[in-house]
PDB file of N, CA, C and O in Angstrom, chain B, residues numbered from 101:
ATOM      1  N   MET B 101      87.267 102.440-254.853  1.00  0.00           N
ATOM      2  CA  MET B 101      86.359 101.872-255.841  1.00  0.00           C
ATOM      3  C   MET B 101      87.174 101.324-257.004  1.00  0.00           C
ATOM      4  O   MET B 101      88.158 101.928-257.429  1.00  0.00           O
ATOM      5  N   SER B 102      86.765 100.209-257.493  1.00  0.00           N
ATOM      6  CA  SER B 102      87.401  99.608-258.657  1.00  0.00           C
ATOM      7  C   SER B 102      87.035 100.403-259.910  1.00  0.00           C
ATOM      8  O   SER B 102      85.944 100.965-260.000  1.00  0.00           O
ATOM      9  N   ASP B 103      87.950 100.446-260.868  1.00  0.00           N
ATOM     10  CA  ASP B 103      87.692 101.181-262.108  1.00  0.00           C
ATOM     11  C   ASP B 103      86.508 100.633-262.890  1.00  0.00           C
ATOM     12  O   ASP B 103      85.924 101.345-263.707  1.00  0.00           O
ATOM     13  N   ASN B 104      86.150  99.384-262.651  1.00  0.00           N
ATOM     14  CA  ASN B 104      85.083  98.801-263.452  1.00  0.00           C
ATOM     15  C   ASN B 104      83.722  98.846-262.763  1.00  0.00           C
ATOM     16  O   ASN B 104      82.785  98.197-263.229  1.00  0.00           O
ATOM     17  N   GLN B 105      83.588  99.587-261.674  1.00  0.00           N
ATOM     18  CA  GLN B 105      82.285  99.706-261.031  1.00  0.00           C
ATOM     19  C   GLN B 105      81.533 100.912-261.566  1.00  0.00           C
ATOM     20  O   GLN B 105      82.127 101.916-261.960  1.00  0.00           O
ATOM     21  N   VAL B 106      80.225 100.791-261.570  1.00  0.00           N
ATOM     22  CA  VAL B 106      79.357 101.885-261.996  1.00  0.00           C
ATOM     23  C   VAL B 106      78.864 102.574-260.725  1.00  0.00           C
ATOM     24  O   VAL B 106      78.196 101.949-259.900  1.00  0.00           O
ATOM     25  N   ASP B 107      79.190 103.861-260.562  1.00  0.00           N
ATOM     26  CA  ASP B 107      78.799 104.556-259.342  1.00  0.00           C
ATOM     27  C   ASP B 107      78.231 105.946-259.596  1.00  0.00           C
ATOM     28  O   ASP B 107      78.036 106.720-258.658  1.00  0.00           O
ATOM     29  N   ARG B 108      77.960 106.272-260.877  1.00  0.00           N
ATOM     30  CA  ARG B 108      77.477 107.612-261.187  1.00  0.00           C
ATOM     31  C   ARG B 108      76.848 107.661-262.574  1.00  0.00           C
ATOM     32  O   ARG B 108      77.046 106.775-263.406  1.00  0.00           O
ATOM     33  N   CYS B 109      76.095 108.711-262.788  1.00  0.00           N
ATOM     34  CA  CYS B 109      75.617 109.046-264.126  1.00  0.00           C
ATOM     35  C   CYS B 109      76.813 109.620-264.875  1.00  0.00           C
ATOM     36  O   CYS B 109      77.369 110.641-264.471  1.00  0.00           O
ATOM     37  N   LEU B 110      77.202 108.980-265.943  1.00  0.00           N
ATOM     38  CA  LEU B 110      78.378 109.412-266.684  1.00  0.00           C
ATOM     39  C   LEU B 110      78.148 110.701-267.472  1.00  0.00           C
ATOM     40  O   LEU B 110      79.049 111.534-267.566  1.00  0.00           O
ATOM     41  N   CYS B 111      76.982 110.868-268.024  1.00  0.00           N
ATOM     42  CA  CYS B 111      76.710 112.063-268.838  1.00  0.00           C
ATOM     43  C   CYS B 111      76.747 113.339-268.006  1.00  0.00           C
ATOM     44  O   CYS B 111      77.277 114.360-268.446  1.00  0.00           O
ATOM     45  N   TRP B 112      76.184 113.278-266.807  1.00  0.00           N
ATOM     46  CA  TRP B 112      76.058 114.477-265.976  1.00  0.00           C
ATOM     47  C   TRP B 112      76.963 114.440-264.758  1.00  0.00           C
ATOM     48  O   TRP B 112      76.935 115.363-263.944  1.00  0.00           O
ATOM     49  N   GLU B 113      77.769 113.386-264.616  1.00  0.00           N
ATOM     50  CA  GLU B 113      78.728 113.266-263.501  1.00  0.00           C
ATOM     51  C   GLU B 113      78.058 113.388-262.128  1.00  0.00           C
ATOM     52  O   GLU B 113      78.583 114.051-261.234  1.00  0.00           O
ATOM     53  N   VAL B 114      76.901 112.750-261.969  1.00  0.00           N
ATOM     54  CA  VAL B 114      76.192 112.786-260.690  1.00  0.00           C
ATOM     55  C   VAL B 114      76.418 111.442-259.990  1.00  0.00           C
ATOM     56  O   VAL B 114      75.945 110.412-260.470  1.00  0.00           O
ATOM     57  N   PRO B 115      77.134 111.443-258.864  1.00  0.00           N
ATOM     58  CA  PRO B 115      77.364 110.189-258.140  1.00  0.00           C
ATOM     59  C   PRO B 115      76.063 109.639-257.559  1.00  0.00           C
ATOM     60  O   PRO B 115      75.206 110.391-257.095  1.00  0.00           O
ATOM     61  N   PHE B 116      75.933 108.313-257.594  1.00  0.00           N
ATOM     62  CA  PHE B 116      74.753 107.680-257.003  1.00  0.00           C
ATOM     63  C   PHE B 116      74.681 107.986-255.505  1.00  0.00           C
ATOM     64  O   PHE B 116      73.586 108.093-254.953  1.00  0.00           O
ATOM     65  N   ALA B 117      75.827 108.127-254.845  1.00  0.00           N
ATOM     66  CA  ALA B 117      75.842 108.454-253.413  1.00  0.00           C
ATOM     67  C   ALA B 117      75.194 109.819-253.170  1.00  0.00           C
ATOM     68  O   ALA B 117      74.521 110.007-252.156  1.00  0.00           O
ATOM     69  N   PHE B 118      75.388 110.774-254.086  1.00  0.00           N
ATOM     70  CA  PHE B 118      74.747 112.084-253.955  1.00  0.00           C
ATOM     71  C   PHE B 118      73.230 111.954-254.119  1.00  0.00           C
ATOM     72  O   PHE B 118      72.466 112.592-253.394  1.00  0.00           O
ATOM     73  N   ILE B 119      72.806 111.137-255.062  1.00  0.00           N
ATOM     74  CA  ILE B 119      71.366 110.894-255.244  1.00  0.00           C
ATOM     75  C   ILE B 119      70.793 110.293-253.971  1.00  0.00           C
ATOM     76  O   ILE B 119      69.713 110.684-253.528  1.00  0.00           O
ATOM     77  N   ARG B 120      71.514 109.339-253.380  1.00  0.00           N
ATOM     78  CA  ARG B 120      71.075 108.722-252.122  1.00  0.00           C
ATOM     79  C   ARG B 120      70.866 109.792-251.058  1.00  0.00           C
ATOM     80  O   ARG B 120      69.853 109.778-250.357  1.00  0.00           O
ATOM     81  N   GLU B 121      71.813 110.722-250.928  1.00  0.00           N
ATOM     82  CA  GLU B 121      71.698 111.790-249.941  1.00  0.00           C
ATOM     83  C   GLU B 121      70.444 112.621-250.163  1.00  0.00           C
ATOM     84  O   GLU B 121      69.765 112.993-249.206  1.00  0.00           O
ATOM     85  N   GLN B 122      70.136 112.912-251.422  1.00  0.00           N
ATOM     86  CA  GLN B 122      68.961 113.716-251.741  1.00  0.00           C
ATOM     87  C   GLN B 122      67.659 112.974-251.417  1.00  0.00           C
ATOM     88  O   GLN B 122      66.696 113.580-250.949  1.00  0.00           O
ATOM     89  N   VAL B 123      67.636 111.675-251.666  1.00  0.00           N
ATOM     90  CA  VAL B 123      66.457 110.871-251.334  1.00  0.00           C
ATOM     91  C   VAL B 123      66.294 110.803-249.812  1.00  0.00           C
ATOM     92  O   VAL B 123      65.189 110.968-249.296  1.00  0.00           O
ATOM     93  N   GLU B 124      67.388 110.561-249.103  1.00  0.00           N
ATOM     94  CA  GLU B 124      67.319 110.485-247.643  1.00  0.00           C
ATOM     95  C   GLU B 124      66.867 111.805-247.026  1.00  0.00           C
ATOM     96  O   GLU B 124      66.189 111.812-245.999  1.00  0.00           O
ATOM     97  N   ALA B 125      67.237 112.912-247.644  1.00  0.00           N
ATOM     98  CA  ALA B 125      66.845 114.233-247.142  1.00  0.00           C
ATOM     99  C   ALA B 125      65.403 114.580-247.478  1.00  0.00           C
ATOM    100  O   ALA B 125      64.877 115.587-247.004  1.00  0.00           O
ATOM    101  N   GLY B 126      64.763 113.746-248.296  1.00  0.00           N
ATOM    102  CA  GLY B 126      63.376 113.993-248.669  1.00  0.00           C
ATOM    103  C   GLY B 126      63.211 114.909-249.867  1.00  0.00           C
ATOM    104  O   GLY B 126      62.090 115.276-250.221  1.00  0.00           O
ATOM    105  N   ALA B 127      64.325 115.281-250.498  1.00  0.00           N
ATOM    106  CA  ALA B 127      64.252 116.185-251.640  1.00  0.00           C
ATOM    107  C   ALA B 127      63.746 115.492-252.900  1.00  0.00           C
ATOM    108  O   ALA B 127      63.135 116.133-253.755  1.00  0.00           O
ATOM    109  N   LEU B 128      63.991 114.203-253.019  1.00  0.00           N
ATOM    110  CA  LEU B 128      63.598 113.420-254.198  1.00  0.00           C
ATOM    111  C   LEU B 128      63.049 112.077-253.738  1.00  0.00           C
ATOM    112  O   LEU B 128      63.457 111.560-252.699  1.00  0.00           O
ATOM    113  N   SER B 129      62.125 111.512-254.509  1.00  0.00           N
ATOM    114  CA  SER B 129      61.594 110.215-254.107  1.00  0.00           C
ATOM    115  C   SER B 129      61.336 109.265-255.273  1.00  0.00           C
ATOM    116  O   SER B 129      60.948 108.117-255.051  1.00  0.00           O
ATOM    117  N   SER B 130      61.540 109.714-256.503  1.00  0.00           N
ATOM    118  CA  SER B 130      61.263 108.844-257.641  1.00  0.00           C
ATOM    119  C   SER B 130      62.312 109.033-258.732  1.00  0.00           C
ATOM    120  O   SER B 130      63.042 110.024-258.749  1.00  0.00           O
ATOM    121  N   PHE B 131      62.372 108.080-259.624  1.00  0.00           N
ATOM    122  CA  PHE B 131      63.300 108.167-260.744  1.00  0.00           C
ATOM    123  C   PHE B 131      63.000 109.401-261.582  1.00  0.00           C
ATOM    124  O   PHE B 131      63.921 110.080-262.035  1.00  0.00           O
ATOM    125  N   GLU B 132      61.746 109.693-261.790  1.00  0.00           N
ATOM    126  CA  GLU B 132      61.357 110.847-262.594  1.00  0.00           C
ATOM    127  C   GLU B 132      61.819 112.150-261.949  1.00  0.00           C
ATOM    128  O   GLU B 132      62.252 113.067-262.646  1.00  0.00           O
ATOM    129  N   GLU B 133      61.730 112.237-260.625  1.00  0.00           N
ATOM    130  CA  GLU B 133      62.213 113.426-259.927  1.00  0.00           C
ATOM    131  C   GLU B 133      63.729 113.562-260.062  1.00  0.00           C
ATOM    132  O   GLU B 133      64.245 114.672-260.194  1.00  0.00           O
ATOM    133  N   ILE B 134      64.440 112.433-260.029  1.00  0.00           N
ATOM    134  CA  ILE B 134      65.891 112.438-260.211  1.00  0.00           C
ATOM    135  C   ILE B 134      66.233 112.903-261.624  1.00  0.00           C
ATOM    136  O   ILE B 134      67.166 113.684-261.812  1.00  0.00           O
ATOM    137  N   GLN B 135      65.486 112.428-262.614  1.00  0.00           N
ATOM    138  CA  GLN B 135      65.690 112.883-263.993  1.00  0.00           C
ATOM    139  C   GLN B 135      65.514 114.391-264.099  1.00  0.00           C
ATOM    140  O   GLN B 135      66.347 115.080-264.686  1.00  0.00           O
ATOM    141  N   ASP B 136      64.440 114.894-263.536  1.00  0.00           N
ATOM    142  CA  ASP B 136      64.144 116.327-263.614  1.00  0.00           C
ATOM    143  C   ASP B 136      65.202 117.160-262.903  1.00  0.00           C
ATOM    144  O   ASP B 136      65.589 118.221-263.394  1.00  0.00           O
ATOM    145  N   ALA B 137      65.667 116.692-261.759  1.00  0.00           N
ATOM    146  CA  ALA B 137      66.605 117.467-260.952  1.00  0.00           C
ATOM    147  C   ALA B 137      68.018 117.475-261.515  1.00  0.00           C
ATOM    148  O   ALA B 137      68.690 118.507-261.490  1.00  0.00           O
ATOM    149  N   PHE B 138      68.477 116.329-262.024  1.00  0.00           N
ATOM    150  CA  PHE B 138      69.889 116.197-262.405  1.00  0.00           C
ATOM    151  C   PHE B 138      70.129 115.792-263.855  1.00  0.00           C
ATOM    152  O   PHE B 138      71.269 115.823-264.320  1.00  0.00           O
ATOM    153  N   GLY B 139      69.079 115.415-264.576  1.00  0.00           N
ATOM    154  CA  GLY B 139      69.247 114.975-265.953  1.00  0.00           C
ATOM    155  C   GLY B 139      69.635 113.513-266.087  1.00  0.00           C
ATOM    156  O   GLY B 139      69.750 113.003-267.201  1.00  0.00           O
ATOM    157  N   CYS B 140      69.838 112.834-264.968  1.00  0.00           N
ATOM    158  CA  CYS B 140      70.246 111.420-265.014  1.00  0.00           C
ATOM    159  C   CYS B 140      69.223 110.596-265.785  1.00  0.00           C
ATOM    160  O   CYS B 140      68.017 110.745-265.589  1.00  0.00           O
ATOM    161  N   GLY B 141      69.711 109.732-266.657  1.00  0.00           N
ATOM    162  CA  GLY B 141      68.835 108.884-267.455  1.00  0.00           C
ATOM    163  C   GLY B 141      68.316 109.551-268.713  1.00  0.00           C
ATOM    164  O   GLY B 141      67.584 108.933-269.486  1.00  0.00           O
ATOM    165  N   THR B 142      68.689 110.814-268.930  1.00  0.00           N
ATOM    166  CA  THR B 142      68.195 111.520-270.116  1.00  0.00           C
ATOM    167  C   THR B 142      69.247 111.659-271.209  1.00  0.00           C
ATOM    168  O   THR B 142      68.931 112.078-272.322  1.00  0.00           O
ATOM    169  N   GLY B 143      70.493 111.312-270.902  1.00  0.00           N
ATOM    170  CA  GLY B 143      71.569 111.374-271.901  1.00  0.00           C
ATOM    171  C   GLY B 143      71.670 110.027-272.593  1.00  0.00           C
ATOM    172  O   GLY B 143      70.799 109.660-273.382  1.00  0.00           O
ATOM    173  N   CYS B 144      72.714 109.306-272.304  1.00  0.00           N
ATOM    174  CA  CYS B 144      72.918 107.992-272.934  1.00  0.00           C
ATOM    175  C   CYS B 144      71.973 106.937-272.368  1.00  0.00           C
ATOM    176  O   CYS B 144      71.703 105.934-273.028  1.00  0.00           O
ATOM    177  N   GLY B 145      71.464 107.152-271.149  1.00  0.00           N
ATOM    178  CA  GLY B 145      70.524 106.222-270.534  1.00  0.00           C
ATOM    179  C   GLY B 145      71.166 105.062-269.796  1.00  0.00           C
ATOM    180  O   GLY B 145      70.455 104.252-269.199  1.00  0.00           O
ATOM    181  N   MET B 146      72.485 104.957-269.817  1.00  0.00           N
ATOM    182  CA  MET B 146      73.137 103.820-269.173  1.00  0.00           C
ATOM    183  C   MET B 146      72.882 103.775-267.664  1.00  0.00           C
ATOM    184  O   MET B 146      72.804 102.691-267.086  1.00  0.00           O
ATOM    185  N   CYS B 147      72.752 104.932-267.024  1.00  0.00           N
ATOM    186  CA  CYS B 147      72.581 104.945-265.575  1.00  0.00           C
ATOM    187  C   CYS B 147      71.159 104.610-265.133  1.00  0.00           C
ATOM    188  O   CYS B 147      70.947 104.244-263.977  1.00  0.00           O
ATOM    189  N   ALA B 148      70.199 104.726-266.015  1.00  0.00           N
ATOM    190  CA  ALA B 148      68.793 104.563-265.633  1.00  0.00           C
ATOM    191  C   ALA B 148      68.501 103.255-264.903  1.00  0.00           C
ATOM    192  O   ALA B 148      67.886 103.301-263.838  1.00  0.00           O
ATOM    193  N   PRO B 149      68.909 102.084-265.416  1.00  0.00           N
ATOM    194  CA  PRO B 149      68.583 100.860-264.682  1.00  0.00           C
ATOM    195  C   PRO B 149      69.291 100.766-263.337  1.00  0.00           C
ATOM    196  O   PRO B 149      68.763 100.159-262.404  1.00  0.00           O
ATOM    197  N   TYR B 150      70.478 101.356-263.224  1.00  0.00           N
ATOM    198  CA  TYR B 150      71.207 101.337-261.959  1.00  0.00           C
ATOM    199  C   TYR B 150      70.504 102.200-260.916  1.00  0.00           C
ATOM    200  O   TYR B 150      70.382 101.803-259.757  1.00  0.00           O
ATOM    201  N   ILE B 151      70.042 103.378-261.326  1.00  0.00           N
ATOM    202  CA  ILE B 151      69.331 104.252-260.395  1.00  0.00           C
ATOM    203  C   ILE B 151      68.007 103.613-259.991  1.00  0.00           C
ATOM    204  O   ILE B 151      67.629 103.654-258.820  1.00  0.00           O
ATOM    205  N   ARG B 152      67.313 103.031-260.942  1.00  0.00           N
ATOM    206  CA  ARG B 152      66.053 102.362-260.614  1.00  0.00           C
ATOM    207  C   ARG B 152      66.283 101.210-259.644  1.00  0.00           C
ATOM    208  O   ARG B 152      65.517 101.031-258.697  1.00  0.00           O
ATOM    209  N   LYS B 153      67.335 100.431-259.877  1.00  0.00           N
ATOM    210  CA  LYS B 153      67.638  99.317-258.973  1.00  0.00           C
ATOM    211  C   LYS B 153      68.029  99.843-257.598  1.00  0.00           C
ATOM    212  O   LYS B 153      67.623  99.280-256.581  1.00  0.00           O
ATOM    213  N   MET B 154      68.812 100.913-257.556  1.00  0.00           N
ATOM    214  CA  MET B 154      69.208 101.510-256.285  1.00  0.00           C
ATOM    215  C   MET B 154      67.966 101.909-255.480  1.00  0.00           C
ATOM    216  O   MET B 154      67.881 101.611-254.288  1.00  0.00           O
ATOM    217  N   LEU B 155      67.019 102.571-256.114  1.00  0.00           N
ATOM    218  CA  LEU B 155      65.784 102.980-255.437  1.00  0.00           C
ATOM    219  C   LEU B 155      64.968 101.771-255.002  1.00  0.00           C
ATOM    220  O   LEU B 155      64.407 101.766-253.906  1.00  0.00           O
ATOM    221  N   TYR B 156      64.894 100.755-255.841  1.00  0.00           N
ATOM    222  CA  TYR B 156      64.121  99.551-255.524  1.00  0.00           C
ATOM    223  C   TYR B 156      64.706  98.830-254.307  1.00  0.00           C
ATOM    224  O   TYR B 156      63.965  98.421-253.413  1.00  0.00           O
ATOM    225  N   ILE B 157      66.017  98.675-254.269  1.00  0.00           N
ATOM    226  CA  ILE B 157      66.656  98.001-253.132  1.00  0.00           C
ATOM    227  C   ILE B 157      66.357  98.762-251.846  1.00  0.00           C
ATOM    228  O   ILE B 157      66.061  98.161-250.813  1.00  0.00           O
ATOM    229  N   TYR B 158      66.436 100.085-251.916  1.00  0.00           N
ATOM    230  CA  TYR B 158      66.150 100.890-250.731  1.00  0.00           C
ATOM    231  C   TYR B 158      64.695 100.717-250.289  1.00  0.00           C
ATOM    232  O   TYR B 158      64.428 100.545-249.100  1.00  0.00           O
ATOM    233  N   GLU B 159      63.763 100.760-251.225  1.00  0.00           N
ATOM    234  CA  GLU B 159      62.341 100.632-250.899  1.00  0.00           C
ATOM    235  C   GLU B 159      62.001  99.248-250.334  1.00  0.00           C
ATOM    236  O   GLU B 159      61.203  99.139-249.403  1.00  0.00           O
ATOM    237  N   THR B 160      62.593  98.208-250.882  1.00  0.00           N
ATOM    238  CA  THR B 160      62.207  96.847-250.491  1.00  0.00           C
ATOM    239  C   THR B 160      63.052  96.263-249.368  1.00  0.00           C
ATOM    240  O   THR B 160      62.565  95.445-248.588  1.00  0.00           O
ATOM    241  N   GLU B 161      64.317  96.675-249.279  1.00  0.00           N
ATOM    242  CA  GLU B 161      65.218  96.082-248.289  1.00  0.00           C
ATOM    243  C   GLU B 161      65.710  97.063-247.236  1.00  0.00           C
ATOM    244  O   GLU B 161      66.345  96.659-246.262  1.00  0.00           O
ATOM    245  N   GLY B 162      65.422  98.356-247.423  1.00  0.00           N
ATOM    246  CA  GLY B 162      65.837  99.356-246.462  1.00  0.00           C
ATOM    247  C   GLY B 162      67.335  99.593-246.403  1.00  0.00           C
ATOM    248  O   GLY B 162      67.859 100.059-245.391  1.00  0.00           O
ATOM    249  N   ARG B 163      68.014  99.274-247.477  1.00  0.00           N
ATOM    250  CA  ARG B 163      69.462  99.510-247.528  1.00  0.00           C
ATOM    251  C   ARG B 163      69.806 100.152-248.859  1.00  0.00           C
ATOM    252  O   ARG B 163      69.024 100.118-249.808  1.00  0.00           O
ATOM    253  N   TRP B 164      70.983 100.732-248.906  1.00  0.00           N
ATOM    254  CA  TRP B 164      71.433 101.397-250.126  1.00  0.00           C
ATOM    255  C   TRP B 164      72.521 100.598-250.800  1.00  0.00           C
ATOM    256  O   TRP B 164      73.384 100.023-250.136  1.00  0.00           O
ATOM    257  N   GLN B 165      72.483 100.563-252.099  1.00  0.00           N
ATOM    258  CA  GLN B 165      73.586 100.063-252.916  1.00  0.00           C
ATOM    259  C   GLN B 165      73.873 101.177-253.913  1.00  0.00           C
ATOM    260  O   GLN B 165      73.021 101.517-254.733  1.00  0.00           O
ATOM    261  N   THR B 166      75.072 101.743-253.843  1.00  0.00           N
ATOM    262  CA  THR B 166      75.389 102.879-254.714  1.00  0.00           C
ATOM    263  C   THR B 166      76.521 102.578-255.683  1.00  0.00           C
ATOM    264  O   THR B 166      76.927 103.453-256.447  1.00  0.00           O
ATOM    265  N   THR B 167      77.037 101.354-255.665  1.00  0.00           N
ATOM    266  CA  THR B 167      78.011 100.928-256.672  1.00  0.00           C
ATOM    267  C   THR B 167      77.572  99.579-257.214  1.00  0.00           C
ATOM    268  O   THR B 167      77.053  98.737-256.481  1.00  0.00           O
ATOM    269  N   PHE B 168      77.786  99.390-258.493  1.00  0.00           N
ATOM    270  CA  PHE B 168      77.352  98.180-259.177  1.00  0.00           C
ATOM    271  C   PHE B 168      78.463  97.683-260.092  1.00  0.00           C
ATOM    272  O   PHE B 168      79.319  98.456-260.524  1.00  0.00           O
ATOM    273  N   GLN B 169      78.439  96.408-260.377  1.00  0.00           N
ATOM    274  CA  GLN B 169      79.325  95.852-261.387  1.00  0.00           C
ATOM    275  C   GLN B 169      78.694  96.135-262.749  1.00  0.00           C
ATOM    276  O   GLN B 169      77.468  96.148-262.862  1.00  0.00           O
ATOM    277  N   PRO B 170      79.492  96.358-263.767  1.00  0.00           N
ATOM    278  CA  PRO B 170      78.918  96.592-265.096  1.00  0.00           C
ATOM    279  C   PRO B 170      77.962  95.463-265.484  1.00  0.00           C
ATOM    280  O   PRO B 170      78.284  94.284-265.334  1.00  0.00           O
ATOM    281  N   GLY B 171      76.809  95.832-265.972  1.00  0.00           N
ATOM    282  CA  GLY B 171      75.812  94.851-266.396  1.00  0.00           C
ATOM    283  C   GLY B 171      74.913  94.354-265.282  1.00  0.00           C
ATOM    284  O   GLY B 171      73.936  93.653-265.547  1.00  0.00           O
ATOM    285  N   GLU B 172      75.220  94.704-264.036  1.00  0.00           N
ATOM    286  CA  GLU B 172      74.464  94.191-262.898  1.00  0.00           C
ATOM    287  C   GLU B 172      73.003  94.626-262.909  1.00  0.00           C
ATOM    288  O   GLU B 172      72.148  93.925-262.368  1.00  0.00           O
ATOM    289  N   ALA B 173      72.709  95.753-263.508  1.00  0.00           N
ATOM    290  CA  ALA B 173      71.338  96.259-263.492  1.00  0.00           C
ATOM    291  C   ALA B 173      70.772  96.478-264.883  1.00  0.00           C
ATOM    292  O   ALA B 173      69.669  97.008-265.017  1.00  0.00           O
ATOM    293  N   GLU B 174      71.486  96.091-265.904  1.00  0.00           N
ATOM    294  CA  GLU B 174      71.029  96.396-267.263  1.00  0.00           C
ATOM    295  C   GLU B 174      69.688  95.791-267.610  1.00  0.00           C
ATOM    296  O   GLU B 174      68.935  96.365-268.397  1.00  0.00           O
ATOM    297  N   GLU B 175      69.381  94.651-267.042  1.00  0.00           N
ATOM    298  CA  GLU B 175      68.096  94.006-267.320  1.00  0.00           C
ATOM    299  C   GLU B 175      67.068  94.273-266.240  1.00  0.00           C
ATOM    300  O   GLU B 175      65.990  93.678-266.249  1.00  0.00           O
ATOM    301  N   PHE B 176      67.389  95.165-265.305  1.00  0.00           N
ATOM    302  CA  PHE B 176      66.474  95.427-264.194  1.00  0.00           C
ATOM    303  C   PHE B 176      65.233  96.140-264.683  1.00  0.00           C
ATOM    304  O   PHE B 176      65.315  97.150-265.382  1.00  0.00           O
ATOM    305  N   GLU B 177      64.097  95.613-264.316  1.00  0.00           N
ATOM    306  CA  GLU B 177      62.802  96.206-264.646  1.00  0.00           C
ATOM    307  C   GLU B 177      62.199  96.723-263.362  1.00  0.00           C
ATOM    308  O   GLU B 177      61.974  95.946-262.434  1.00  0.00           O
ATOM    309  N   ASP B 178      61.935  97.995-263.283  1.00  0.00           N
ATOM    310  CA  ASP B 178      61.298  98.579-262.122  1.00  0.00           C
ATOM    311  C   ASP B 178      59.881  97.997-262.011  1.00  0.00           C
ATOM    312  O   ASP B 178      59.082  98.149-262.935  1.00  0.00           O
ATOM    313  N   PRO B 179      59.559  97.332-260.887  1.00  0.00           N
ATOM    314  CA  PRO B 179      58.238  96.710-260.764  1.00  0.00           C
ATOM    315  C   PRO B 179      57.104  97.696-260.550  1.00  0.00           C
ATOM    316  O   PRO B 179      55.938  97.303-260.579  1.00  0.00           O
ATOM    317  N   TRP B 180      57.419  98.981-260.333  1.00  0.00           N
ATOM    318  CA  TRP B 180      56.360  99.955-260.099  1.00  0.00           C
ATOM    319  C   TRP B 180      55.975 100.560-261.382  1.00  0.00           C
ATOM    320  O   TRP B 180      55.092 101.416-261.420  1.00  0.00           O
TER     321      TRP B 180
END
């Protein structure tokens, strides 16, 4: 991974790949559940749009994206 990619919640050190595993296992299914389980999105908030985009891509395209370029999801609005 390149040093400039975003691949985790920085405040709580939770990799997006780990979140993906939890969603695939059926343990979590929404951003709010991820917040409750790991605290992601409750610290600085920088990871929130990336996690929301990750979930959206999976729901709409059936694929996972767990690394992002900085700024790639900052303007992402969850349509749900």
